[in-house]
C-alpha positions as CSV (number, residue, x, y, z in Angstrom):
1,M,35.0,88.2,-15.0
2,L,33.6,91.4,-13.6
3,S,30.1,92.3,-14.8
4,D,29.2,95.6,-16.4
5,P,29.5,98.2,-13.6
6,S,27.4,100.8,-15.5
7,K,24.3,98.7,-14.8
8,K,25.0,98.4,-11.1
9,Y,26.9,101.4,-9.8
10,R,26.1,105.1,-10.2
11,P,29.2,107.4,-10.5
12,Y,29.5,110.0,-7.8
13,R,29.0,113.4,-9.5
14,P,31.3,116.2,-8.4
15,I,29.8,119.5,-7.3
16,R,30.2,122.5,-9.5
17,L,32.7,124.6,-7.6
18,T,34.2,126.5,-10.5
19,D,36.1,129.1,-8.4
20,R,37.8,126.6,-6.0
21,T,40.9,127.9,-4.3
22,W,42.4,124.8,-2.7
23,P,44.5,123.7,-5.7
24,D,46.7,126.8,-5.1
25,A,46.9,126.4,-1.3
26,E,49.9,125.2,0.6
27,I,50.0,123.5,4.0
28,T,52.3,125.5,6.2
29,R,51.2,124.3,9.6
30,P,49.8,121.1,11.0
31,P,46.1,120.6,11.7
32,V,44.8,119.7,15.1
33,W,45.2,116.0,15.4
34,M,42.6,113.8,17.0
35,S,43.2,110.1,17.6
36,T,40.3,107.7,17.4
37,D,42.5,104.6,18.1
38,L,40.7,103.8,21.4
39,R,37.1,103.9,20.2
40,D,35.3,100.6,20.8
41,G,34.9,98.7,17.5
42,N,36.7,101.4,15.6
43,Q,39.7,99.2,15.0
44,A,37.5,96.2,14.0
45,L,39.8,93.9,15.9
46,F,39.5,90.1,16.1
47,E,40.2,90.5,19.8
48,P,38.9,93.8,21.2
49,M,41.4,95.7,23.4
50,S,41.2,95.1,27.1
51,V,41.1,97.9,29.6
52,A,44.9,97.5,30.2
53,A,45.7,97.6,26.5
54,K,43.6,100.8,26.1
55,L,45.3,102.4,29.0
56,E,48.7,101.5,27.5
57,M,47.7,102.9,24.1
58,F,46.5,106.1,25.8
59,K,49.9,106.5,27.5
60,M,51.6,106.1,24.2
61,L,49.4,108.6,22.4
62,L,50.3,111.1,25.1
63,A,54.0,110.4,24.6
64,V,53.6,111.1,20.9
65,G,52.0,114.4,21.6
66,F,48.3,114.1,20.9
67,K,46.2,116.8,22.7
68,E,42.8,115.4,21.7
69,I,42.1,111.7,22.1
70,E,38.8,110.0,21.6
71,V,38.9,107.5,24.5
72,G,35.8,105.5,23.7
73,F,32.2,105.0,23.0
74,P,31.1,104.6,26.7
75,S,27.4,103.9,26.0
76,A,28.3,101.1,23.6
77,S,30.9,99.2,25.6
78,E,31.4,98.4,29.3
79,T,35.2,98.3,28.6
80,D,35.1,101.9,27.1
81,Y,33.0,103.1,30.1
82,T,35.5,101.6,32.5
83,V,38.4,103.2,30.6
84,V,36.8,106.7,30.7
85,R,36.2,106.4,34.4
86,R,39.7,105.1,35.2
87,L,41.3,107.9,33.2
88,I,39.3,110.5,35.2
89,E,39.4,108.9,38.6
90,E,43.1,107.9,38.5
91,D,44.0,111.4,37.2
92,R,45.7,110.1,34.1
93,I,44.8,113.0,31.8
94,P,47.2,115.9,31.6
95,D,45.7,119.3,32.0
96,D,46.5,120.3,28.4
97,V,44.8,117.2,26.9
98,R,41.1,116.9,26.1
99,I,39.5,113.5,26.0
100,E,36.6,112.9,23.6
101,V,33.7,110.5,23.8
102,L,31.2,109.6,21.1
103,T,27.5,109.2,21.3
104,Q,24.6,108.6,18.9
105,A,21.7,111.1,19.0
106,R,19.6,109.1,21.4
107,D,18.5,110.3,24.8
108,H,19.5,107.3,26.9
109,L,22.9,107.0,25.2
110,I,23.6,110.7,25.6
111,E,22.7,110.6,29.3
112,Q,25.0,107.5,29.9
113,T,27.8,109.2,28.0
114,M,27.6,112.4,29.9
115,T,27.5,110.4,33.2
116,S,30.8,108.7,32.1
117,L,32.5,112.1,32.0
118,R,31.6,113.2,35.6
119,G,34.7,114.8,37.2
120,A,36.6,115.4,33.9
121,K,38.5,118.7,33.8
122,R,38.2,119.1,30.0
123,A,36.1,117.0,27.6
124,I,34.7,116.9,24.1
125,I,31.2,115.4,23.8
126,H,30.8,114.2,20.2
127,L,27.2,113.9,18.9
128,Y,26.5,112.3,15.5
129,N,23.6,111.1,13.3
130,A,23.6,109.8,9.7
131,T,22.2,112.3,7.2
132,S,22.6,110.8,3.7
133,P,19.6,109.9,1.5
134,V,20.2,106.1,1.7
135,F,20.1,106.3,5.6
136,R,17.1,108.6,5.6
137,K,15.2,106.2,3.3
138,T,16.3,102.7,4.3
139,V,17.5,103.0,7.9
140,F,15.5,105.7,9.6
141,R,12.6,106.2,7.2
142,L,12.6,109.9,8.0
143,D,12.5,112.9,5.7
144,R,15.0,115.8,5.9
145,A,13.0,117.5,8.7
146,G,12.9,114.4,10.8
147,V,16.6,113.7,10.5
148,R,17.4,117.4,11.3
149,E,15.2,117.2,14.4
150,V,17.1,114.2,15.7
151,A,20.3,116.2,15.6
152,V,18.7,119.3,17.1
153,H,17.0,117.4,19.9
154,G,20.4,115.7,20.8
155,A,22.2,119.0,20.8
156,R,19.6,120.5,23.2
157,L,19.9,117.6,25.6
158,I,23.7,117.8,25.6
159,K,23.6,121.5,26.3
160,Q,21.2,120.9,29.2
161,L,23.3,118.1,30.7
162,A,26.6,119.9,30.3
163,A,25.1,122.9,32.3
164,A,24.5,120.4,35.2
165,Q,28.2,119.5,35.2
166,P,29.9,123.0,35.4
167,Q,33.1,121.6,36.8
168,T,34.0,120.4,33.3
169,E,35.3,122.6,30.5
170,W,33.1,121.4,27.7
171,T,33.7,121.4,24.0
172,F,30.7,120.3,21.8
173,Q,31.3,118.4,18.5
174,Y,28.7,117.5,15.9
175,S,29.2,115.1,12.9
176,P,26.7,114.7,10.1
177,E,27.7,111.1,9.6
178,T,27.9,110.0,6.0
179,F,28.6,113.6,5.1
180,S,30.4,112.7,1.9
181,A,27.1,111.2,0.6
182,T,24.8,113.9,1.9
183,E,23.5,116.8,-0.2
184,L,25.6,119.9,0.7
185,D,22.6,122.2,1.3
186,F,21.1,119.7,3.8
187,A,24.5,119.1,5.5
188,K,24.8,122.8,6.0
189,E,21.2,123.1,7.2
190,G,21.7,120.5,9.9
191,V,25.1,121.8,11.0
192,D,23.8,125.4,11.2
193,A,20.8,124.3,13.4
194,V,23.1,122.5,15.8
195,T,25.7,125.3,16.1
196,A,22.8,127.8,16.7
197,I,21.7,125.8,19.7
198,W,25.3,125.4,21.0
199,E,25.9,129.2,20.3
200,A,29.2,128.7,18.5
201,T,31.5,131.7,19.0
202,P,35.3,132.3,18.7
203,E,35.4,132.2,22.5
204,H,33.5,129.0,22.7
205,P,34.0,127.2,19.4
206,V,32.1,124.1,18.3
207,I,33.8,121.3,16.4
208,V,32.0,120.4,13.1
209,N,33.3,117.1,11.9
210,L,32.7,116.2,8.3
211,A,33.1,112.5,7.8
212,A,33.8,110.6,4.6
213,T,32.2,107.7,6.5
214,V,32.5,105.8,3.3
215,E,35.0,107.1,0.8
216,M,32.9,107.6,-2.3
217,S,34.8,109.8,-4.7
218,T,38.2,111.0,-5.8
219,P,40.0,113.3,-3.3
220,N,39.4,116.4,-5.3
221,V,35.6,116.0,-4.9
222,F,35.9,115.7,-1.2
223,A,38.1,118.8,-1.2
224,D,35.4,120.7,-3.1
225,Q,32.8,119.6,-0.5
226,I,34.9,120.8,2.3
227,E,35.6,124.2,0.6
228,W,31.9,124.7,0.0
229,M,31.1,124.0,3.6
230,H,34.0,126.2,4.7
231,R,32.6,129.1,2.7
232,H,28.9,128.7,3.5
233,L,28.5,127.5,7.1
234,A,26.9,130.0,9.5
235,R,28.9,131.1,12.5
236,R,32.1,130.0,10.7
237,E,34.3,132.0,13.0
238,G,33.0,130.0,15.9
239,I,33.7,126.6,14.2
240,V,36.7,124.3,14.2
241,L,36.2,122.5,10.8
242,S,37.3,118.9,11.2
243,V,37.4,115.9,8.7
244,H,37.2,112.2,9.4
245,P,38.2,110.4,6.1
246,H,38.0,106.7,5.6
247,N,40.1,104.7,3.1
248,D,37.5,102.7,1.1
249,R,39.0,103.9,-2.2
250,G,42.6,103.8,-0.9
251,T,42.9,107.6,-1.1
252,A,42.2,108.8,2.5
253,V,45.6,110.4,3.0
254,A,45.2,112.4,-0.2
255,A,41.7,113.3,0.7
256,A,42.8,114.6,4.1
257,E,45.6,116.6,2.7
258,L,43.4,118.3,0.1
259,A,40.7,118.9,2.7
260,V,43.2,120.8,4.9
261,M,44.1,122.8,1.8
262,A,40.3,123.5,1.4
263,G,39.8,124.9,4.9
264,A,39.8,122.0,7.3
265,E,41.6,122.8,10.6
266,R,41.4,119.4,12.3
267,V,41.9,115.7,11.2
268,E,40.6,112.6,13.0
269,G,42.1,109.3,12.3
270,C,44.2,106.3,13.6
271,L,47.8,105.4,13.8
272,F,48.8,103.4,10.8
273,G,45.3,103.6,9.3
274,N,43.6,101.2,11.6
275,G,39.8,101.1,11.6
276,E,36.7,99.5,10.3
277,R,36.7,98.2,6.7
278,T,39.8,99.6,5.0
279,G,40.5,101.9,8.0
280,N,40.5,105.5,9.0
281,V,43.0,107.9,7.6
282,D,46.6,107.1,8.7
283,L,47.8,109.9,11.0
284,V,51.4,108.7,11.0
285,T,51.6,109.0,7.2
286,L,49.9,112.4,7.2
287,A,52.2,113.8,9.9
288,L,55.4,112.5,8.4
289,N,54.3,113.7,4.9
290,L,54.2,117.2,6.5
291,Y,57.6,116.6,8.0
292,T,59.2,115.7,4.7
293,Q,57.9,119.1,3.4
294,G,59.7,121.0,6.1
295,V,56.6,121.4,8.4
296,H,56.9,120.0,11.9
297,P,53.7,118.1,12.5
298,G,53.6,118.7,16.3
299,L,53.7,114.9,16.9
300,D,56.9,113.1,17.9
301,F,57.6,109.9,15.9
302,S,61.3,109.9,16.6
303,R,60.8,106.5,18.1
304,I,58.7,105.1,15.4
305,N,59.6,101.5,16.3
306,D,58.3,102.0,19.8
307,V,55.0,103.3,18.5
308,A,54.7,100.5,16.0
309,R,55.4,97.7,18.5
310,T,52.9,99.2,21.1
311,V,50.2,99.4,18.4
312,E,50.8,95.9,17.3
313,Q,50.8,94.6,20.8
314,C,47.6,96.4,21.8
315,T,45.6,95.7,18.6
316,R,47.1,92.3,17.7
317,L,47.3,93.5,14.1
318,P,50.6,93.4,12.3
319,I,51.9,96.4,10.4
320,H,52.5,95.7,6.7
321,P,56.3,95.6,5.9
322,R,55.6,98.1,3.1
323,H,53.7,100.5,5.3
324,P,54.9,104.1,4.6
325,Y,57.6,105.3,7.0
326,V,57.3,102.4,9.5
327,G,57.2,99.1,7.6
328,D,60.2,96.9,8.1
329,L,61.1,97.1,4.4
330,V,60.4,100.8,3.5
331,F,64.0,101.9,4.0
332,T,65.4,98.8,2.4
333,A,67.1,98.4,-1.0
334,F,67.6,94.9,-2.3
335,A,68.2,95.9,-6.0
336,G,71.9,96.5,-6.8
337,S,71.1,99.7,-8.7
338,H,69.2,101.1,-5.8
339,Q,71.9,100.1,-3.4
340,D,74.6,101.8,-5.6
341,A,72.6,105.1,-5.8
342,I,71.9,105.1,-2.0
343,K,75.6,104.5,-1.2
344,K,76.6,107.4,-3.5
345,G,74.0,109.6,-1.9
346,F,75.3,108.9,1.5
347,A,78.9,109.5,0.4
348,A,78.0,112.9,-1.2
349,R,75.7,114.0,1.6
350,N,76.5,117.3,3.4
351,S,74.8,117.4,6.8
352,D,74.4,121.2,6.5
353,E,72.3,120.8,3.4
354,P,68.7,119.6,3.0
355,W,68.2,115.8,2.9
356,A,68.7,114.5,-0.6
357,V,69.5,110.8,-0.8
358,P,68.2,108.7,-3.7
359,Y,65.2,106.5,-3.0
360,L,64.9,107.8,0.6
361,P,62.3,110.6,1.0
362,I,63.1,110.9,4.8
363,D,66.2,110.5,6.9
364,P,65.7,107.1,8.7
365,E,67.5,108.5,11.7
366,D,64.8,111.1,12.3
367,L,62.5,108.1,13.1
368,G,65.0,106.2,15.2
369,R,65.7,103.8,12.4
370,T,69.2,102.7,11.6
371,Y,71.2,103.3,8.4
372,E,72.4,99.7,8.6
373,S,68.9,98.5,7.6
374,V,68.9,100.6,4.4
375,I,71.1,98.3,2.2
376,R,70.4,94.7,2.8
377,V,70.8,91.3,1.1
378,N,67.9,89.3,-0.3
379,S,67.4,85.6,-1.0
380,Q,69.7,85.8,-4.0
381,S,72.5,87.6,-2.2
382,G,72.4,86.2,1.3
383,K,69.7,86.9,3.8
384,G,67.2,84.3,2.6
385,G,69.9,81.7,2.2
386,V,71.3,82.3,5.7
387,A,67.8,81.9,7.3
388,Y,67.1,78.8,5.3
389,L,70.4,77.0,6.1
390,L,70.3,77.8,9.8
391,E,66.7,76.5,10.0
392,R,67.4,73.4,8.0
393,E,70.7,72.5,9.7
394,Y,70.1,73.7,13.3
395,G,66.3,74.1,13.6
396,L,66.8,77.9,14.3
397,T,63.9,80.0,13.1
398,M,64.8,83.6,13.5
399,P,62.3,86.5,13.6
400,R,62.2,88.4,10.3
401,R,63.8,91.6,11.7
402,M,66.6,89.5,13.2
403,Q,67.3,87.8,9.9
404,V,68.1,91.2,8.6
405,E,70.3,92.1,11.6
406,F,72.2,88.8,11.4
407,S,72.7,89.1,7.6
408,H,75.0,92.1,8.3
409,A,77.3,89.9,10.4
410,I,77.4,87.3,7.6
411,Q,78.0,90.0,5.0
412,R,80.9,91.4,6.9
413,V,82.6,88.0,6.8
414,T,81.8,87.3,3.1
415,D,82.9,90.8,2.1
416,T,86.3,90.2,3.8
417,S,86.8,86.6,2.6
418,G,85.1,86.8,-0.8
419,K,84.4,83.1,-0.4
420,E,81.3,80.9,-0.1
421,I,80.1,80.5,3.5
422,H,78.6,77.2,4.7
423,A,76.1,76.4,7.4
424,D,78.6,75.4,10.1
425,E,80.5,78.7,9.6
426,M,77.2,80.6,9.9
427,W,76.4,78.8,13.1
428,A,79.9,79.7,14.5
429,I,79.3,83.3,13.6
430,F,75.8,83.2,15.2
431,R,77.2,81.8,18.5
432,R,79.9,84.4,18.6
433,E,77.5,87.2,17.8
434,Y,74.6,86.3,20.2
435,L,75.5,83.5,22.6
436,E,79.1,84.2,23.7
437,P,79.3,87.9,24.7
438,A,79.9,88.1,28.5
439,E,80.4,91.8,29.1
440,P,79.4,93.4,31.2
441,I,77.1,90.6,32.5
442,A,77.9,86.9,32.6
443,Y,74.9,84.7,33.4
444,L,75.3,82.1,36.1
445,G,71.8,81.0,37.0
446,Q,68.4,82.1,38.5
447,S,65.5,81.0,40.6
448,L,61.9,82.3,40.7
449,F,59.7,83.0,43.7
450,D,56.3,84.4,44.4
451,A,56.0,88.0,45.7
452,D,52.5,89.1,46.7
453,E,50.8,87.8,43.5
454,R,53.8,89.0,41.4
455,Q,56.8,87.2,40.1
456,G,60.2,87.5,41.8
457,I,63.6,86.4,40.6
458,R,67.0,85.8,42.2
459,L,69.6,86.2,39.5
460,K,73.2,85.0,39.8
461,V,75.6,86.9,37.6
462,R,79.3,87.8,37.3
463,E,80.0,91.5,36.9
464,K,83.5,93.0,37.0
465,G,84.9,89.8,38.3
466,R,82.4,89.6,41.2
467,D,79.7,87.0,41.6
468,K,76.4,88.6,42.7
469,V,72.8,87.6,43.4
470,L,70.4,90.2,42.3
471,T,66.7,90.3,43.1
472,G,63.8,91.8,41.2
473,V,60.0,91.7,41.1
474,G,57.6,92.3,38.2
475,N,54.5,91.2,36.3
476,G,56.4,88.2,35.0
477,P,60.0,86.7,34.7
478,I,61.1,89.2,32.1
479,D,59.7,92.2,34.0
480,A,61.3,90.9,37.2
481,L,64.6,90.4,35.4
482,L,64.7,94.0,34.2
483,D,64.0,95.2,37.7
484,A,66.8,93.1,39.1
485,L,69.3,94.4,36.4
486,A,68.1,98.0,36.5
487,A,68.9,98.2,32.8
488,A,67.8,101.2,30.8
489,V,66.3,99.1,27.9
490,R,62.8,98.6,26.5
491,V,61.5,95.2,25.4
492,Q,60.0,95.7,21.9
493,H,59.3,92.1,21.0
494,Y,59.7,88.6,22.4
495,E,59.2,85.2,20.9
496,E,60.3,81.6,21.6
497,H,60.7,78.4,19.6
498,S,62.0,74.9,20.2
499,M,65.1,73.6,18.6
500,G,65.3,69.8,18.0
501,R,62.8,67.2,19.1
502,G,62.2,64.8,22.0
503,S,64.5,64.7,24.9
504,D,67.1,66.7,23.0
505,A,64.8,69.6,22.4
506,Q,65.9,73.0,23.7
507,A,64.1,76.3,23.9
508,V,65.4,79.3,22.0
509,C,64.2,82.8,22.9
510,F,64.6,86.0,21.0
511,V,64.1,89.4,22.6
512,E,64.2,92.7,20.7
513,L,65.5,95.6,22.9
514,A,65.7,99.3,22.4
515,C,68.0,101.7,24.2
516,D,68.4,105.5,24.0
517,G,71.7,106.2,22.3
518,V,71.6,103.2,20.0
519,A,69.8,103.5,16.7
520,G,67.3,100.9,15.9
521,D,66.5,97.8,17.9
522,I,69.0,95.1,19.1
523,F,68.3,91.4,19.4
524,G,69.4,89.0,22.1
525,V,69.2,85.3,22.0
526,G,69.1,82.6,24.7
527,I,69.2,78.8,24.3
528,D,68.5,76.4,27.2
529,G,66.6,73.3,28.1
530,N,64.6,75.5,30.5
531,I,62.3,78.2,28.9
532,V,62.8,80.7,31.7
533,S,66.6,80.3,31.6
534,A,66.5,80.8,27.8
535,S,64.5,84.0,28.3
536,V,66.9,85.3,30.9
537,K,69.9,84.5,28.7
538,A,68.2,86.3,25.8
539,V,67.7,89.5,27.7
540,I,71.3,89.5,29.0
541,S,72.6,88.7,25.5
542,G,70.7,91.8,24.2
543,I,72.0,94.0,27.0
544,N,75.6,92.9,26.4
545,R,75.2,93.6,22.6
546,I,73.8,97.0,23.3
547,W,76.7,97.7,25.7
548,A,79.2,96.8,23.0
549,R,77.6,99.4,20.6
550,L,77.5,102.3,23.1
551,P,80.4,104.7,23.3
552,P,82.4,104.0,26.4
553,T,81.3,107.3,28.0
554,Q,77.6,106.2,27.7
555,R,78.0,102.6,29.0
556,A,77.5,103.4,32.6
557,A,74.0,104.7,31.9
558,L,73.0,101.4,30.4
559,L,73.1,99.8,33.9
560,H,72.2,103.2,35.1
561,R,72.8,102.7,38.8
562,E,75.3,100.7,40.7
563,W,73.5,97.6,42.0
564,P,72.9,98.5,45.7
565,D,73.4,96.2,48.6
566,R,69.7,95.3,48.7
567,H,70.2,93.4,45.5
568,Y,72.9,91.1,47.0
569,A,71.9,87.8,48.4
């Protein structure tokens, strides 16, 4: 039983802002978005991202449309330092993108951070120090003047070091960390001192980032704090007012939205709300909330599955199936009454009118999701039973998303026959759906070879009645296979299991593919005694199934070039 909280916790008292204006405000344009996904430790990962994973994440963030990306904490991590240097030295940063790096207000950390940015065309140097009473008393043992001097000294040093690197177009950013727990008059005092040193003007603005480092109150209180600062900061016309909400109370999205209504012009956060403790504010949810209100967020999530799979792969953290907009189940209706309302909504829908389908606040197609996944069967009506019987009778354990996909094939049969379907019939349907398609590519065999520390493959196939041997090279067998086939597909997910035991055991591989022109992702399956052969069969199965779904006029683009003579044996 919980103890009496009144004896342990003090309520956070709201400020007395009686003439607040944010409740009547409306968000009509997106804020400046800043991704903190690459900061070392920011995701609080079991396995920190490698340099390769961070570079892959950076590439994805660029594709989504972020123009400000915090690429690391170079003084705290050798990996982050390496990432910053590689981005600069390998010219990976587009001219219209500003990278950001973070540093505490300590001389040696500031100096190392500024060194990491040598040669950058445009950069944001982000200085912070904690300012709340509990930090002043228990961590730093400094009074207000002492904490303010830490910020002022750091600001002076950054200005001096930036002047020594004139080839970089600098933007300065300051965060009074733990702002949400800091007295407003002291937060203003510290910010004003820093922006005076940095000479904030409309021509050379300074970013002031107000962090709910720990979410401590209801979102309306945070909005009042932001509006108070928005009104009272000196040199306001030379400031980009930014917020960095956390989700300790579970209300970071609401706090960020109200903060923008209260005067904030910029929002820092992570995709899908990753971050320490309960996470940073979820930028995907914020952006798509705007989209559902008719405001384009300036970020492109039309391939939401691609973004989700990249984040899961890089962070090794799964996305919850109920996560807003992107979870596997958020566009799914299991209940009969919901299914009936959605069917009627689709039937009555006029494409020239605003989106209005019951239970669906956004058109799944806008996110690259398929309508087929909206109405699905559950364990009582089919999907769970299908997965259970195939696993029990044949040892086939399908990925969760594939269970949903295959349930549609079963449902088509049961809707037509109106009869009970048994495991052997399910297996026959499974083989027909995934293992037997042989157009346009029939698999005949393969062999692997080494190619300058990379993997090569010789693939024997039959295409248009001709037997061919194709060659490809990649980072592994799958990458080499895609090079050999020259197929315009993207691998979203791969997994393998064994079927059976002992000498009769076989490998079963599942590959999830995406292709422009086909809504949603498509699975391929391969079964073989050899794991590499099973993987090759799975990819070819998926390509053949994508080919069958494409309009005939688009099929040539799937295998988007005729296999040239150099691919023949």
